[in-house]
C-alpha positions, 0 to 999 in steps of 0.5 A: 852720721846716719847712712841708709842702705839697701841690702841686695843680691844677684844670684847670692852675690850680695851687696850693700847699696847706697844712694850717694846723691842723698847720703853723706859718705864717710871720709875714709870710704875704704874703712867703712866698706871693710866694716859694713861688709864684715859678716860678724860685726856688721851688715855683711856683704861681698861688696858695696855699690854707691849710686852717684850723679853722672853728666852723660848717663843716668848715673854712675856706679862706684863698686867697692870689694869687701876688702875696701878696694874700688873695682872697675865693674861687677856684673851682679852688682850692675844688675842690682844697682840698675834695679835700685836706680829704676825703683828710685826714678833714676832713668826708666826700665831701660837706663845707662850708667857709667862705671870705671870699665865703661858705660853699661846699658841695663833693661830692668824687668819684673823678674830679671835684669839684663845688662849689656857688657860690651866687648871682651878684652885681652882674650888669650887662648887656653894655655898652661900656667907655670907652677899652677897645679890645676888645668890650663886656663883661658884668660880674658877681661869682661869688665874685670880680669878672669882666668877660666879653667875647665874641670870634669866636676866643679863640685870637687875643685879645691877652689880656695887653693887653686883660686889663690894660686891664680889670683896672685900668679905673676902671669896676671900681675900687677892687678891680679885676676879672678879665677873661674872653674867651669864644668861643661854640662851641655852645648848650652849649659855650664856650671861655674865656681869663682874665687873673687879678687877683692873678696879673696874667697869663693862667692855664690855667684860672680856676674863677670865670671859667669860671662867670662866662663861662657865666652871661654866655653864657646871659644875653647869647648865649642859650646853655643849661645845663649848659654845657661850658667849655673851659679854656686847659689843654684841660680841660673843666669843667661849669657849671650854674645856675638862673634865678629871676626876674632872679637867677642862683642855685645855680651849680655848677662841676665839674671835676678836682682833682689832686695833683701832688706833696707836699713841704716847704720850710724858711723862717725869718721873717728871709727875709720 
């Protein structure tokens, strides 16, 4: 079968995007995702986004990490698929789509896309994690789970070592967590590096991680919003939200969503 795709990235976090309304998809999606995300043997990406129809929204986003596992949400992926959909007449410059984490509203502009991520869940205050060699963490769910640790210099963090240690730590079992390492650079500016669950490596940016890091910086370090966040790619993203009593609500993430190229690949289910 021929599968048409678009290669996109949000602040360097890259995706293979497929219109599932028009394409025949492989029977073994996990095997196909692993193959297409392989940077040496195929297109290469941090994950795959598939646009499929929805009854109560403009469309539904399915997101698969590079390991083939389907995840609840992806912040940078949400911005990319919103631009992809708008460019194909699915909704307008303002649209709503479904994810496993809940509905997402997006505003697609010429230079950036803003997504509304709702309320932070499962927020736990800064604390030491038994056996973890790094600093204390704040944990929360901004669509997917994150553990956020503050460091004096983000460039000197052993992200692979510490990221793996948090990713599968028993405290975050059974689903595991993403791990974010944050340097506070000012009252409204932070720099973030993220070890992503499902990619099992550091990525150039993580949208839900950027959002989680900004929330943690306000809660644990007295920072303020709107906040500028430096991703590892060098791109700047903007995070905003409101505090309503003890809750964190109306989270938004704004940043680039860029088409790199379009192409197609041949696939037979026997390859899976």
